[in-house]
C-alpha positions as a Markdown table, in Angstrom:
| # | Residue | x | y | z |
|---|---|---|---|---|
| 1 | Met | 13.2 | 26.3 | 19.9 |
| 2 | Gly | 11.3 | 23.0 | 20.3 |
| 3 | Val | 10.8 | 20.3 | 17.8 |
| 4 | Ile | 7.3 | 21.5 | 16.7 |
| 5 | Glu | 8.4 | 25.1 | 16.4 |
| 6 | Thr | 11.6 | 24.1 | 14.4 |
| 7 | Ser | 9.5 | 21.9 | 12.1 |
| 8 | Lys | 7.0 | 24.6 | 11.4 |
| 9 | Lys | 9.8 | 27.1 | 10.7 |
| 10 | Tyr | 11.9 | 24.8 | 8.4 |
| 11 | Leu | 9.7 | 22.0 | 7.0 |
| 12 | Ala | 7.5 | 22.6 | 4.0 |
| 13 | Asp | 3.8 | 23.0 | 4.9 |
| 14 | Thr | 2.7 | 19.9 | 3.1 |
| 15 | Tyr | 1.2 | 18.0 | 6.0 |
| 16 | Gly | -1.5 | 18.7 | 8.6 |
| 17 | Arg | 0.5 | 17.3 | 11.5 |
| 18 | Glu | -0.9 | 16.5 | 15.0 |
| 19 | Asp | 1.0 | 18.1 | 17.9 |
| 20 | Val | 2.7 | 14.8 | 19.0 |
| 21 | Ile | 6.4 | 14.1 | 18.8 |
| 22 | Phe | 7.0 | 10.4 | 18.6 |
| 23 | Tyr | 10.4 | 9.4 | 20.0 |
| 24 | Lys | 10.5 | 5.6 | 20.1 |
| 25 | Gly | 8.4 | 2.5 | 20.0 |
| 26 | Lys | 8.2 | -1.2 | 20.4 |
| 27 | Gly | 5.7 | -3.4 | 18.7 |
| 28 | Ala | 2.4 | -1.6 | 18.6 |
| 29 | Thr | 3.2 | 0.9 | 21.3 |
| 30 | Leu | 4.6 | 4.3 | 20.5 |
| 31 | Thr | 6.2 | 6.7 | 23.0 |
| 32 | Asp | 6.3 | 10.4 | 22.6 |
| 33 | Ile | 9.1 | 12.8 | 23.7 |
| 34 | Tyr | 7.4 | 13.3 | 27.1 |
| 35 | Gly | 7.0 | 9.5 | 27.8 |
| 36 | Glu | 3.3 | 9.3 | 27.0 |
| 37 | Lys | 2.4 | 6.0 | 25.3 |
| 38 | Tyr | 0.0 | 5.3 | 22.4 |
| 39 | Ile | -1.4 | 2.2 | 20.9 |
| 40 | Asp | -0.6 | 2.3 | 17.1 |
| 41 | Phe | -3.6 | 1.4 | 14.9 |
| 42 | Gly | -2.0 | 3.4 | 12.0 |
| 43 | Cys | 1.4 | 1.8 | 11.4 |
| 44 | Gly | 2.8 | 4.9 | 9.8 |
| 45 | Ile | 0.0 | 4.4 | 7.1 |
| 46 | Ala | 0.4 | 0.6 | 6.8 |
| 47 | Val | 4.2 | 0.8 | 6.8 |
| 48 | Asn | 5.2 | -0.7 | 10.1 |
| 49 | Gly | 3.3 | -3.9 | 9.4 |
| 50 | Leu | 5.3 | -6.0 | 11.8 |
| 51 | Gly | 5.5 | -3.3 | 14.4 |
| 52 | Val | 8.3 | -1.0 | 15.5 |
| 53 | Gly | 11.7 | -2.7 | 16.1 |
| 54 | Phe | 10.6 | -6.1 | 14.8 |
| 55 | Arg | 13.6 | -8.3 | 16.0 |
| 56 | Lys | 14.3 | -10.2 | 12.8 |
| 57 | Trp | 14.0 | -7.1 | 10.6 |
| 58 | Lys | 16.2 | -5.0 | 12.9 |
| 59 | Arg | 18.9 | -7.7 | 13.0 |
| 60 | Ala | 18.9 | -8.1 | 9.2 |
| 61 | Val | 19.1 | -4.3 | 8.6 |
| 62 | Lys | 21.9 | -3.8 | 11.2 |
| 63 | Arg | 23.9 | -6.7 | 9.7 |
| 64 | Gln | 23.6 | -5.3 | 6.2 |
| 65 | Ile | 24.5 | -1.7 | 7.2 |
| 66 | Gly | 27.6 | -3.1 | 8.8 |
| 67 | Arg | 28.6 | -4.6 | 5.4 |
| 68 | Ile | 27.4 | -2.1 | 2.8 |
| 69 | Ala | 24.4 | 0.3 | 2.9 |
| 70 | His | 24.3 | 1.1 | -0.8 |
| 71 | Ala | 25.6 | -0.2 | -4.0 |
| 72 | Ser | 24.9 | 1.0 | -7.6 |
| 73 | Asn | 22.5 | -1.1 | -9.7 |
| 74 | Leu | 25.4 | -1.3 | -12.1 |
| 75 | Phe | 26.5 | -4.2 | -9.9 |
| 76 | Tyr | 24.8 | -7.1 | -8.1 |
| 77 | Thr | 23.9 | -7.4 | -4.4 |
| 78 | Gln | 22.8 | -10.5 | -2.5 |
| 79 | Pro | 19.8 | -8.9 | -0.6 |
| 80 | Ala | 18.2 | -7.6 | -3.9 |
| 81 | Ala | 18.6 | -11.0 | -5.5 |
| 82 | Glu | 17.2 | -12.8 | -2.6 |
| 83 | Leu | 14.2 | -10.5 | -2.2 |
| 84 | Ala | 13.4 | -10.7 | -5.9 |
| 85 | Lys | 13.5 | -14.5 | -5.7 |
| 86 | Leu | 11.2 | -14.6 | -2.7 |
| 87 | Leu | 8.6 | -12.3 | -4.2 |
| 88 | Cys | 8.5 | -14.0 | -7.5 |
| 89 | Arg | 8.2 | -17.5 | -6.0 |
| 90 | Arg | 5.5 | -16.5 | -3.6 |
| 91 | Thr | 3.4 | -14.6 | -6.2 |
| 92 | Gly | 4.0 | -16.6 | -9.4 |
| 93 | Met | 5.6 | -13.6 | -11.1 |
| 94 | Lys | 8.8 | -13.8 | -13.1 |
| 95 | Lys | 10.8 | -10.6 | -12.6 |
| 96 | Ala | 11.0 | -7.7 | -10.1 |
| 97 | Phe | 12.1 | -4.1 | -10.3 |
| 98 | Phe | 12.9 | -2.2 | -7.0 |
| 99 | Ser | 12.2 | 1.5 | -6.3 |
| 100 | Asn | 11.6 | 3.6 | -3.2 |
| 101 | Ser | 7.9 | 4.0 | -2.8 |
| 102 | Gly | 4.4 | 3.0 | -4.0 |
| 103 | Ala | 4.2 | 6.0 | -6.3 |
| 104 | Glu | 7.5 | 5.0 | -8.0 |
| 105 | Ala | 6.3 | 1.3 | -8.2 |
| 106 | Asn | 3.2 | 2.5 | -10.0 |
| 107 | Glu | 5.1 | 4.8 | -12.3 |
| 108 | Cys | 7.2 | 1.8 | -13.3 |
| 109 | Ala | 4.0 | -0.2 | -13.9 |
| 110 | Ile | 2.6 | 2.6 | -16.1 |
| 111 | Lys | 5.8 | 2.8 | -18.2 |
| 112 | Thr | 5.8 | -1.0 | -18.5 |
| 113 | Ala | 2.2 | -1.1 | -19.8 |
| 114 | Arg | 2.8 | 1.6 | -22.4 |
| 115 | Lys | 6.0 | 0.1 | -23.6 |
| 116 | Tyr | 4.5 | -3.4 | -23.8 |
| 117 | Ser | 1.7 | -2.1 | -26.0 |
| 118 | Phe | 4.1 | 0.1 | -28.1 |
| 119 | Asp | 6.4 | -2.8 | -28.7 |
| 120 | Lys | 3.6 | -5.0 | -29.8 |
| 121 | Tyr | 1.0 | -2.6 | -31.4 |
| 122 | Gly | 2.8 | 0.6 | -32.1 |
| 123 | Glu | 1.6 | 4.1 | -31.2 |
| 124 | Asn | -1.9 | 5.2 | -30.1 |
| 125 | Arg | -2.6 | 2.4 | -27.7 |
| 126 | Ala | -1.5 | 4.0 | -24.4 |
| 127 | Val | -4.7 | 4.7 | -22.3 |
| 128 | Ile | -4.8 | 3.2 | -18.8 |
| 129 | Val | -8.2 | 2.6 | -17.1 |
| 130 | Thr | -8.4 | 3.1 | -13.4 |
| 131 | Leu | -11.3 | 3.4 | -11.0 |
| 132 | Glu | -13.2 | 6.3 | -9.5 |
| 133 | Asn | -12.1 | 6.9 | -5.9 |
| 134 | Ser | -8.7 | 5.2 | -6.6 |
| 135 | Phe | -5.4 | 6.5 | -5.3 |
| 136 | His | -2.1 | 5.6 | -6.9 |
| 137 | Gly | 0.4 | 8.1 | -5.6 |
| 138 | Arg | 1.5 | 11.8 | -5.6 |
| 139 | Thr | 3.9 | 12.2 | -8.5 |
| 140 | Val | 2.3 | 14.0 | -11.4 |
| 141 | Thr | 1.7 | 10.8 | -13.4 |
| 142 | Ala | 0.5 | 8.8 | -10.3 |
| 143 | Leu | -1.9 | 11.6 | -9.5 |
| 144 | Ser | -3.1 | 11.5 | -13.1 |
| 145 | Ala | -3.9 | 7.9 | -12.6 |
| 146 | Thr | -5.8 | 8.7 | -9.4 |
| 147 | Gly | -9.6 | 8.7 | -9.9 |
| 148 | Gln | -10.4 | 11.6 | -7.5 |
| 149 | Glu | -11.0 | 15.1 | -8.8 |
| 150 | Ala | -9.8 | 16.6 | -5.5 |
| 151 | Phe | -6.3 | 15.6 | -6.5 |
| 152 | His | -6.5 | 17.0 | -10.0 |
| 153 | Gln | -5.7 | 20.6 | -9.1 |
| 154 | Tyr | -2.8 | 23.1 | -9.3 |
| 155 | Phe | -0.3 | 20.9 | -11.2 |
| 156 | Met | -1.6 | 21.2 | -14.7 |
| 157 | Pro | -1.0 | 19.9 | -17.2 |
| 158 | Phe | -1.4 | 16.4 | -15.8 |
| 159 | Thr | -0.2 | 13.4 | -17.7 |
| 160 | Glu | -2.6 | 12.4 | -20.4 |
| 161 | Gly | -3.9 | 8.9 | -21.2 |
| 162 | Phe | -6.0 | 7.9 | -18.1 |
| 163 | Arg | -9.7 | 7.0 | -18.1 |
| 164 | Phe | -11.9 | 6.5 | -15.0 |
| 165 | Val | -14.8 | 4.2 | -14.4 |
| 166 | Pro | -17.0 | 3.4 | -11.4 |
| 167 | Ala | -15.9 | 0.4 | -9.2 |
| 168 | Asn | -17.8 | -2.9 | -9.4 |
| 169 | Asp | -19.5 | -1.9 | -12.8 |
| 170 | Ala | -18.4 | -4.5 | -15.3 |
| 171 | Ala | -20.5 | -3.0 | -18.1 |
| 172 | Ala | -18.8 | 0.4 | -17.6 |
| 173 | Met | -15.4 | -1.3 | -17.7 |
| 174 | Glu | -16.2 | -3.2 | -20.9 |
| 175 | Thr | -17.3 | 0.1 | -22.5 |
| 176 | Ala | -14.1 | 1.8 | -21.5 |
| 177 | Leu | -11.8 | -0.8 | -22.9 |
| 178 | Thr | -11.6 | 0.6 | -26.4 |
| 179 | Asp | -8.9 | -0.1 | -28.9 |
| 180 | Asp | -6.6 | 2.6 | -27.5 |
| 181 | Val | -6.3 | 1.0 | -24.0 |
| 182 | Cys | -3.1 | -0.8 | -22.9 |
| 183 | Ala | -3.8 | -1.5 | -19.3 |
| 184 | Val | -6.2 | -1.6 | -16.3 |
| 185 | Met | -4.9 | -0.6 | -12.9 |
| 186 | Leu | -6.9 | -1.6 | -9.8 |
| 187 | Glu | -6.7 | -1.4 | -6.0 |
| 188 | Leu | -8.5 | -4.4 | -4.7 |
| 189 | Val | -9.3 | -2.4 | -1.5 |
| 190 | Gln | -9.5 | 1.3 | -2.2 |
| 191 | Gly | -7.5 | 2.7 | 0.8 |
| 192 | Glu | -7.7 | 6.5 | 0.5 |
| 193 | Gly | -11.0 | 6.1 | -1.3 |
| 194 | Gly | -12.7 | 4.8 | 1.8 |
| 195 | Val | -11.3 | 1.4 | 2.6 |
| 196 | Ile | -13.7 | -0.3 | 0.1 |
| 197 | Ala | -13.0 | -3.8 | -1.2 |
| 198 | Leu | -13.9 | -4.7 | -4.8 |
| 199 | Asp | -16.3 | -7.5 | -5.5 |
| 200 | Lys | -14.6 | -10.7 | -6.4 |
| 201 | Glu | -16.9 | -11.4 | -9.4 |
| 202 | Tyr | -16.2 | -7.9 | -10.8 |
| 203 | Val | -12.4 | -8.4 | -10.5 |
| 204 | Gln | -12.6 | -11.7 | -12.3 |
| 205 | Ala | -14.8 | -10.2 | -15.0 |
| 206 | Val | -12.2 | -7.5 | -15.5 |
| 207 | Glu | -9.5 | -10.0 | -15.8 |
| 208 | Lys | -11.4 | -11.9 | -18.5 |
| 209 | Leu | -11.9 | -8.7 | -20.5 |
| 210 | Cys | -8.2 | -7.8 | -20.2 |
| 211 | Lys | -7.1 | -11.3 | -21.4 |
| 212 | Lys | -9.5 | -11.2 | -24.3 |
| 213 | Lys | -8.1 | -7.8 | -25.5 |
| 214 | Asp | -4.4 | -8.4 | -24.6 |
| 215 | Ile | -4.7 | -5.5 | -22.0 |
| 216 | Leu | -2.4 | -5.7 | -19.0 |
| 217 | Leu | -4.1 | -6.2 | -15.7 |
| 218 | Met | -2.1 | -4.3 | -13.1 |
| 219 | Ile | -2.9 | -4.7 | -9.4 |
| 220 | Asp | -1.8 | -1.9 | -7.0 |
| 221 | Glu | -0.9 | -3.7 | -3.7 |
| 222 | Val | 0.9 | -0.7 | -2.2 |
| 223 | Gln | -1.3 | -0.8 | 0.9 |
| 224 | Thr | -3.1 | -4.1 | 0.6 |
| 225 | Gly | 0.1 | -6.2 | 0.2 |
| 226 | Asn | 2.6 | -7.9 | 2.5 |
| 227 | Gly | 0.0 | -9.7 | 4.7 |
| 228 | Arg | -2.2 | -6.7 | 5.4 |
| 229 | Thr | -5.4 | -8.2 | 4.0 |
| 230 | Gly | -4.9 | -11.8 | 5.3 |
| 231 | Thr | -2.9 | -13.2 | 2.4 |
| 232 | Leu | 0.6 | -12.2 | 1.3 |
| 233 | Tyr | -1.1 | -10.2 | -1.5 |
| 234 | Ala | -4.8 | -9.4 | -1.8 |
| 235 | Phe | -5.0 | -10.7 | -5.4 |
| 236 | Gln | -4.5 | -14.2 | -4.0 |
| 237 | Gln | -8.0 | -13.9 | -2.5 |
| 238 | Tyr | -9.6 | -13.0 | -5.8 |
| 239 | Gly | -8.6 | -16.0 | -7.9 |
| 240 | Ile | -6.8 | -13.9 | -10.6 |
| 241 | Ser | -3.4 | -13.8 | -12.2 |
| 242 | Pro | -2.2 | -10.2 | -12.7 |
| 243 | Asp | 0.2 | -9.2 | -15.3 |
| 244 | Val | 1.8 | -6.6 | -13.1 |
| 245 | Ile | 1.8 | -6.2 | -9.3 |
| 246 | Thr | 3.0 | -3.1 | -7.4 |
| 247 | Thr | 3.8 | -2.9 | -3.7 |
| 248 | Ala | 5.6 | -0.8 | -1.1 |
| 249 | Lys | 4.6 | 0.4 | 2.4 |
| 250 | Gly | 4.7 | -2.8 | 4.6 |
| 251 | Leu | 7.4 | -4.4 | 2.5 |
| 252 | Gly | 10.1 | -2.3 | 4.1 |
| 253 | Asn | 8.6 | -2.2 | 7.7 |
| 254 | Gly | 10.0 | 1.3 | 8.0 |
| 255 | Leu | 12.6 | 1.6 | 5.3 |
| 256 | Pro | 11.7 | 3.0 | 1.9 |
| 257 | Ile | 11.2 | 0.4 | -0.7 |
| 258 | Gly | 8.8 | -0.2 | -3.6 |
| 259 | Ala | 8.5 | -3.2 | -5.9 |
| 260 | Thr | 7.0 | -3.8 | -9.3 |
| 261 | Leu | 6.5 | -7.5 | -10.3 |
| 262 | Phe | 6.1 | -8.7 | -13.8 |
| 263 | Ser | 4.4 | -11.8 | -15.2 |
| 264 | Ala | 5.8 | -13.9 | -18.1 |
| 265 | Lys | 3.8 | -11.7 | -20.5 |
| 266 | Cys | 5.8 | -8.6 | -19.8 |
| 267 | Glu | 8.9 | -9.7 | -17.9 |
| 268 | Lys | 11.1 | -8.7 | -20.9 |
| 269 | Thr | 9.4 | -5.4 | -21.6 |
| 270 | Leu | 11.8 | -3.1 | -19.7 |
| 271 | Thr | 15.3 | -3.3 | -21.1 |
| 272 | Pro | 18.6 | -1.5 | -20.1 |
| 273 | Gly | 18.1 | 2.3 | -20.3 |
| 274 | Thr | 14.3 | 2.2 | -20.3 |
| 275 | His | 13.9 | 2.6 | -16.5 |
| 276 | Gly | 16.0 | 2.9 | -13.4 |
| 277 | Ser | 16.3 | 4.1 | -9.8 |
| 278 | Thr | 19.5 | 5.2 | -8.0 |
| 279 | Phe | 18.3 | 3.9 | -4.6 |
| 280 | Gly | 16.1 | 1.1 | -5.9 |
| 281 | Gly | 17.2 | -2.3 | -4.6 |
| 282 | Asn | 19.1 | -0.6 | -1.8 |
| 283 | Pro | 20.8 | -3.5 | 0.1 |
| 284 | Ala | 19.8 | -2.3 | 3.6 |
| 285 | Ala | 16.1 | -1.9 | 2.6 |
| 286 | Cys | 16.1 | -5.2 | 0.7 |
| 287 | Ala | 17.7 | -7.0 | 3.6 |
| 288 | Gly | 14.9 | -5.7 | 5.8 |
| 289 | Ala | 12.3 | -6.7 | 3.3 |
| 290 | Val | 13.6 | -10.2 | 3.1 |
| 291 | Ala | 13.1 | -10.5 | 6.8 |
| 292 | Val | 9.6 | -9.2 | 6.4 |
| 293 | Ile | 8.6 | -11.6 | 3.6 |
| 294 | Lys | 10.1 | -14.6 | 5.4 |
| 295 | Ser | 8.1 | -13.7 | 8.5 |
| 296 | Ile | 4.7 | -13.6 | 6.7 |
| 297 | Asn | 3.8 | -17.2 | 7.2 |
| 298 | Asp | 0.5 | -19.2 | 7.7 |
| 299 | Lys | 0.6 | -18.6 | 11.5 |
| 300 | Leu | 0.9 | -14.9 | 11.1 |
| 301 | Leu | -1.8 | -14.7 | 8.4 |
| 302 | Lys | -4.2 | -16.8 | 10.5 |
| 303 | Gly | -3.6 | -14.3 | 13.3 |
| 304 | Val | -4.5 | -11.4 | 11.0 |
| 305 | Glu | -7.9 | -13.0 | 10.3 |
| 306 | Glu | -8.6 | -13.6 | 14.0 |
| 307 | Lys | -7.6 | -10.1 | 15.0 |
| 308 | Ala | -9.6 | -8.6 | 12.1 |
| 309 | Leu | -12.7 | -10.4 | 13.3 |
| 310 | Arg | -12.2 | -9.2 | 16.9 |
| 311 | Ile | -11.9 | -5.6 | 15.7 |
| 312 | Arg | -14.9 | -5.8 | 13.4 |
| 313 | Glu | -17.0 | -7.3 | 16.2 |
| 314 | Thr | -16.0 | -4.4 | 18.5 |
| 315 | Leu | -16.7 | -1.8 | 15.9 |
| 316 | Leu | -20.2 | -3.2 | 15.0 |
| 317 | Ala | -21.1 | -3.1 | 18.7 |
| 318 | Cys | -20.4 | 0.7 | 18.9 |
| 319 | Ser | -23.4 | 3.0 | 18.5 |
| 320 | Lys | -21.5 | 5.6 | 16.4 |
| 321 | Val | -20.4 | 3.1 | 13.8 |
| 322 | Lys | -22.8 | 2.8 | 10.8 |
| 323 | Ser | -20.9 | 0.1 | 8.9 |
| 324 | Val | -17.5 | -1.6 | 8.7 |
| 325 | Ser | -15.6 | -2.2 | 5.4 |
| 326 | Gly | -12.2 | -3.5 | 4.2 |
| 327 | Leu | -10.3 | -6.8 | 4.2 |
| 328 | Gly | -8.1 | -8.4 | 6.9 |
| 329 | Leu | -6.4 | -5.8 | 9.0 |
| 330 | Met | -7.3 | -3.0 | 6.6 |
| 331 | Ile | -10.5 | -1.8 | 8.2 |
| 332 | Gly | -12.8 | 1.1 | 7.7 |
| 333 | Ala | -15.5 | 2.2 | 10.2 |
| 334 | Glu | -18.1 | 4.6 | 8.7 |
| 335 | Val | -18.9 | 7.3 | 11.3 |
| 336 | Glu | -20.0 | 10.9 | 11.5 |
| 337 | Asn | -17.1 | 13.4 | 11.7 |
| 338 | Ala | -14.3 | 10.9 | 11.4 |
| 339 | Ala | -11.6 | 13.7 | 11.7 |
| 340 | Glu | -12.9 | 14.7 | 15.2 |
| 341 | Leu | -13.2 | 11.1 | 16.4 |
| 342 | Lys | -9.6 | 10.5 | 15.2 |
| 343 | Lys | -8.5 | 13.5 | 17.4 |
| 344 | Gln | -10.4 | 12.1 | 20.4 |
| 345 | Cys | -8.7 | 8.7 | 20.0 |
| 346 | Leu | -5.3 | 10.4 | 19.9 |
| 347 | Gln | -6.0 | 12.4 | 23.0 |
| 348 | Lys | -6.8 | 9.1 | 24.8 |
| 349 | Gly | -3.7 | 7.3 | 23.5 |
| 350 | Leu | -4.8 | 5.6 | 20.3 |
| 351 | Val | -3.4 | 6.4 | 16.8 |
| 352 | Val | -5.9 | 5.9 | 14.0 |
| 353 | Leu | -6.3 | 7.3 | 10.5 |
| 354 | Thr | -9.1 | 8.5 | 8.3 |
| 355 | Ala | -10.3 | 7.8 | 4.8 |
| 356 | Lys | -13.2 | 10.0 | 3.6 |
| 357 | Asp | -16.1 | 9.3 | 6.1 |
| 358 | Arg | -14.3 | 6.5 | 7.8 |
| 359 | Leu | -11.9 | 5.8 | 10.6 |
| 360 | Arg | -9.1 | 3.7 | 9.0 |
| 361 | Leu | -7.5 | 1.1 | 11.2 |
| 362 | Leu | -4.2 | -0.5 | 10.2 |
| 363 | Pro | -2.7 | -2.1 | 13.3 |
| 364 | Pro | 0.5 | -4.2 | 13.1 |
| 365 | Leu | -0.2 | -7.7 | 11.7 |
| 366 | Asn | 1.5 | -9.2 | 14.8 |
| 367 | Ile | 0.0 | -6.9 | 17.4 |
| 368 | Gly | -0.2 | -8.6 | 20.8 |
| 369 | Asn | -3.5 | -9.3 | 22.5 |
| 370 | Asp | -2.8 | -6.9 | 25.3 |
| 371 | Glu | -2.1 | -4.0 | 23.0 |
| 372 | Leu | -5.0 | -4.9 | 20.8 |
| 373 | Glu | -7.4 | -4.9 | 23.7 |
| 374 | Arg | -6.1 | -1.6 | 25.1 |
| 375 | Gly | -6.7 | -0.1 | 21.7 |
| 376 | Leu | -10.2 | -1.5 | 21.4 |
| 377 | Ala | -11.1 | -0.2 | 24.9 |
| 378 | Ile | -10.2 | 3.3 | 23.7 |
| 379 | Leu | -12.2 | 2.8 | 20.5 |
| 380 | Arg | -15.3 | 1.7 | 22.5 |
| 381 | Glu | -15.0 | 4.7 | 24.8 |
| 382 | Val | -14.8 | 7.1 | 21.8 |
| 383 | Leu | -17.4 | 5.4 | 19.6 |
| 384 | Lys | -20.2 | 4.9 | 22.2 |
């Protein structure tokens, strides 16, 4: 029985998989079990941000696994301490909590917001406002925070206490921020919602409203973070100071890790026993993440902007592309029948993703020019 047949027989039917078996990779090139090569403009959904087998990451992970792969959070480890220090110093935040995924990071943020408000104001101030078309994860509570009705099925009752408003509508946000609200959670670029970046003026207006009412501003950087949008985190392009930041995906470059970062306002909200994660702060994952964060420097980020411009220029010259959206190397191309075009790209050796009516492009931040041009050649062929 082959890999596909075995998978269909024994794996839960929760994914619509393509009939490709990836076996290995290097940089932005993936190789399937038959030796066919693909240019990777998907990065495992923005996870392999520095490409497959990034040398510094691989060295750090192998070294840590050779020492100790896991230690309980009842003790200290050097990789978790170093990663927390790096993240806090480069974001201006004060404390970090480590988990295993973006959904878990957002769950931590939600708990933090509600406890912060409970400690200070008591009960009945627990509503969290998110945006229509947002996506914050697939646990029951993260789905409850997601502003898309398509996700609010089957698993009732969903967690209460979420309110949705349209993006880039400051008046609607102000109306929604009633006395029962404890936090606002935003994706600065809505990934699953169509790769749509929020307006800078809108985000700054939301921050002012939150500060006025002592409402926590929580920024979901699960997909936008770790260099993806041209800065270490997208909020750094918006001129704001969040109270909570969540991230995951590219932080681990292939290993599962999530992080929730807290500002001075709420750094002491979570206390022993109020939250935890068995595998959170895993030494091997943290060691890899340290290598990732140290590698995201000015030179790399400048390259992100240059490559993003090259991709945008190529897309806008293609007759099937109606518009281009996103920020940095998180790019959406509005097309007719995105799902079919994605399949055509895959058949020709290019991995891309979709988000609603758009092709979603998330190549490695450090993709080489040769790999980039090979991928763009396939895009031109499919989109003209």
